[in-house]
Structure formats: C-alpha cells, structure tokens
N, C-alpha and C positions, 0 to 999 in steps of 0.2 A: 289140725287147723292151725295151731300155733307154728308148726314147721312150714306150712304152706304159705301163711302170711309172711312169715319171716323171709322165706325164699323170694317171694315177690317183692318184699322191701329191698332185700339185697340186690335183686335184678334191677330195680328202679335206681338205687344208688350207683350201681356199675354202669348203667346206661347214661345217667346223668353225669357221672365221673368221666365216661369215655367222651360224652358231648363236651364237657368242659375242657378236657384235655384237647379235643380237636379244635374247639374255638380258640383256646390259648395258643395252641400250635399255629392256626390260621393267623391269629393276631401277631404272633412272634415273627411269622414269616412276613406278613405284610410290613410289620414295622421294621424289620430288618432290610427289606428291599427299598424302602423309602430313603434311607440315607445314601444307599448306593445311587439311586436316581438323582438325588440332590448333588452327590458328588460329581456324577457325570455331567450334569447340567453346569457345574462350576468349572470343571476341568476342560470341557469342550471349548468355551470362549477364550480360556488361557492358551490352549493349543493354537486356536486360531490367531490369537494376537502375536504368539511367538513366531508363527509362520509369516505373518504379515511384517513383523519386525525384522525377521531374517532377510525377507526379500527387499525391504526398504533399505537396509544397510547394503545389501548386494548392489542395488541400483545406484546408491550414492557412491560406492567404491567405483563401479563402472564409470559413472559420470566424472568422478574425479580423474580417473585414468584417461578418459577421453579429453578433458579440459587440459590436462598436463601436456598431453600430446600436441593439441592444438596450440597451446601457448608455446611449445618448444619450436613448432614449425613456423609460427609467427614471428618468434624472436630470431630464429636462425635465417629465415628467408624473406618473411613478409616485411618486417621493419626495415632492413637494409634496402629492399627494392623500393619501399615507400619514400625513404629518404633520398635515394638516388634519382628515381624517376619523376617524382611528384613535388616533394616537399622543398628539396634544395633548388631545383630550377624556379619554383615560385618565388622563393626568398631573393634570389639573385635577380629575377625579373623586377620584383617590386623595389629592390633597392637601387636598381639603375634606370627603371622607367619613371619612377615618381620620386619628387622630392619629399622630404619628411612632412611638411605642411599639407601638401596635396595627398599623400598617402593616409594622412590622419582624416582628412575629409572623406577620401574614399571609404576607409573603415567605418566612420560614423553612418555614411549613407548606406552601406551594407547591413549594418546593424539595425538601422532603422526600417529599411524596406524589406529585408528577408521575411521577418514575421508576418508582414502583410500578405505575402504569398505562401505562408506556412512553410518556409525554408529555415532549417535550423541555422543559428548564428554562432554555433561553436567554431567553425574554422576561422571566421573574422575575429573572434576573441583571442584565439590562439595567436594569430598574426600580431594583433595588438600587444600581447605579451611578449612575443618574441622580439619585436622591433622597438617598442617604447617602454617596455619594462613595467614596474610597479607604480610609478608616479603617473606619468603621462597616459601610460596604457590604461590604467584604472579610469582616468577621467574619460578617455575615448569611450570605454565600454560602457560607463554609466550614462554618458550623453546619448549614445547611440541606441542603447537598450530602452531608455526611457521613452525616446520618440517611438521607437518600435512597439512599445506597449500601449501608447496613447493612440496611435494612428488606428490600429485594429479595433480599439475600444469605439472611437468615433465612427468608424465605418460599420461596425456592428450594429450600432443604434439605428442605422438606416435599414437594416435587414434583420430587425429583431423577430418579426413574426416567422420568416423563414428559418432562422436559427433555432427558435423555439420548436418548430416542426421537427427540424433535423435531429434534435436532441432527444426527441420522444423514441427514437430508434435505440438508444442507450440509456435506459431508465437508471442504471446504478450510477453511471457518471453524472447524469443529470441530477441525481440525488446529492452526490458530493459537491457539485457546483452550486446547488442551491444554498448550501451553508454559507457560501461567501455573502449572500444578501441579507442573511439573518442578523438581528441584533442592532446594536447602536454603532457609534463611529469607531470606537476601540475594538469592539468585537470584529467588525468587517475588516480593520486594518490587520488584526492578528490572523484572520483566516486567509487573507490574500497572501501575507508574508509567508505562511506555511505552505500555500500552494506553490508559491515560487521556489521553496527549498524542496518540496516533495518531487517525486518521479513523475507527476502528472504533466503532461505536454503543455508547456506555457504557451505555445503559439495557438492551440486550440482554446485554452483558457481565456486568452485576450478576447476572443469573439464571444465565447459561450456565456461569459459573465454578465453580458448586457441583458439577459433574459431574467435576471434576478433583480432584486431591490437594491443592488450595490450603487453607492453613490461615487462620484468620481473622485473625490479628494482621498478618501480612505484606500481606494483602488490604487491611486498613483502612489501615495506614501507607502502602502503595504508592499507594492511591487518594487519600488526602488530599494526598500529595507531588505526585502528578500532576495534581491539580486546582489547584494554586496558579498556575501560568502561565495557565490558562485563566480562572481567576477575574479576574486582573488584565487579560486581553484584553477580558472581558465588560464590567468596570467602566469601562475606557478607552473602549469602543464606546459605552457607554451615556452617558457624560459628552459624548462627541462628538455623539451624536444630540441630547441635550439643548441643547447649545450651538447646533447648526444649527436646532433648533425655536425657540429664543429669537430667533435672528437673522432667522428667517423671519417672525416675527409682530411685529418690531420692539421686543421687549423688550430686546434687547441688540445694540449695534452692533459688528461685529468690526473691529479695527483691522488694519492690515497686518501687524503683528507677530503677532497672534493668527491671522490667516489662514495665514502662512508657518509658524507653530508647528503648527497643526492639520494642515497638509498633510504636514510632514516627520514628526511623530508618527504620522500614519495610514500613511505609507509604512514607518515602522520597525515598527509593529504588524503590517501584512501580511507584511513580510519575516521578522519573528520567528515569526509563526504558521506561515508555510510551512517555515521552517528546522526548528522543533521537529517538525512533521508528517513532513517528509522524514526527519529523523534517526531518529524512532520507528519509522516504517515500515520503513527500511533495517535498523535494528537487529534488529527482529522477524524480518525475512526471513533475516538472518544467523544468528540463532538457531535458526531452523527449519531452515536448510540445515546447520548444525552437528549438530542432532539427527539428521537424515536420514543424514549420514555416519557418525555413531556406530552408527546401526542397521545400515547397510550393512557397516560393519567388523566388528561383532559377528556378523552373519550369515556373513560371508566366513571369520571365524576359526573359527566353529562347523563350516562346511563343510570347512575344511581340518583341523580335528581329526578329523572323521569320515572323511576320506580317509586320513589317517595311520593310522587303525585297520585299514584294509583289508589292508595287507600283513601285518600280525601275524595276521590271521584266515585268509588264504589258504593259508599252509603247513598249518594244521590240516586244511582241507578237502582239501589235496593228499595229505596222509598218509592221511586217511581213504579217499581214492579209490584210493591204492596198495594198502592192505590190503584193499579191497572186490574 
C-alpha cells in the first residue's frame, strides 16, 4: 500500500512538474517573443523615416541641380537678351520721349492705376529707381502706390457683397484676410503692415480687405508703412539693373570695388527681403493661431457654462417626476 501510494504521489508530482515546466516554457517563449515584436514595431517606422529622408535629400539635390542649370542658362542668354531687346530700348525711349517732370507723372499714374486692374507695379518701381534714384524715385513710388492702394479700397466698398461671395471659394485666404479687421486701431495697423511685407498678393488684398471690419485710416497708415521696405528694395534693384545695363553696353566700366560693392549689396538685399517675408508670414500665422485658440477657449467656456446649468435643472425634473 505504501509503495502504491508513494508511486501515485510521485506520478502526480512528476505530472505537475512537467505541467509547470511546460507552462513556464510557454511563458518564457511568449515573453521572449514580445520584445522582438516591440523591436519590430520600433524599427519599422525608423526604416520608413530613413527611406523618406533619403528620398527627400535626393529630391532636394535634383532640384538644386535643376535650379543651378536654369540660373546658368538665364544669366548666360536670358539676361543679356532681356537687356538688349526690352530693357535698354525702353530706357532710351523714355529718356528721349518724355521730360523728367512728365515721366514722373507717367510713373505715378501707372503706380496708381495698375493695382486697380490687378496689374503688378514692379516694372514702374524699377523704372523710378533707374531714372530718379533713391530721393525722387522714393517719393514717386510712395505717392503712386498710396493712390493705388486707396482707389481699390474705395472701389471695393461698392462691390462688397460680390467680393464676399468670391472669397468663399478660398476659405484659407479669407481667414487670413479676416485677421486685418480684428482688434483696435494699432492691431489693424500692425496686421496691414505685415500683409504689405508678406508674399500675399497686395493687389488682391486691396479689394478683399473691404469685407472685414477694417477702418480706412489704419488701412492707409499700415499700407504706407509696409510699402517703405519694398520701395527701397525696388529702387535698389532698379539701380542695379541700370548699372548692369550700362556695363553691358560699354557706357560704364565697373571697377573691382564697384563689383564687390554690388555683390555684397545684392546679397544684403536678398537676405533682407527673405527676413522681412519670413517674419511677416510667421507673425501672421501666430496671430491666426492665437485667434483660433481664443475661439476654442470661448467655445469650451460656453460649453462648461451650459454643463454647469444641468445639475440645477435636474432636481426640478426629479421633483416633477416624484409628484407625477
């Protein structure tokens, strides 16, 4: 009996030991597989990100090669052709066909009327810089562009409803333009000045701003302030084009100092333009995000206020249900 019982006990222990070993082996295998699965999930996104990064760098390199080739072709054949066939004949025609006072009036009229018909005023600003320089050229540009910003604003007031319907097709641009009409006088002045410096098309902005709560004087002052850097950039680029045109046709020989000065000033102008543009775009985006956060906060506060009302209304309903 003792031997039979002891054998049964030993068999039970053996079976339980094998079961424990089996379960522990199962647990060990399952646990050992889990880190591998986690590692696979971690390594897969890393591999995908490396592939995307590689393709991004390849595309950037190819775009740089294409831009360099196009710039070389433009500088080798395009710019001389533009100087010879278009720019220099226009400059000679203006110098001989008009006197300086009449030419100044023509440039002011073009700067005032081109924005009304959504035509860019850049060529007129270049000509003002080429012919009149930084002093009188700046006055011509500011007078003409000021009139060119006021006329579309006044015309847009007559077609405000149509412009509002037209802006519904581009909700993102409409949301940016709506920023101009928010806030007090100084806020509107700041946003309009930033719009003038930003890459947003100013000819469209002149008409589109009338659908907001923008007042006239902040619009005018902000527009004039924002146009000052652009005016100097156009005057400088016009003077540089004139210098290159004179050097191209032998009317003026550039010295080493002048070449170095033109190169440095050109780089400074490019960096300044990019800095103004990036700053204006970033500030406008920050203002847009701040406005969205204020709207979300107001909506959430309104929702909390309505939720707080519910416990006060529930006892009334409960008392009515008890009496009914």
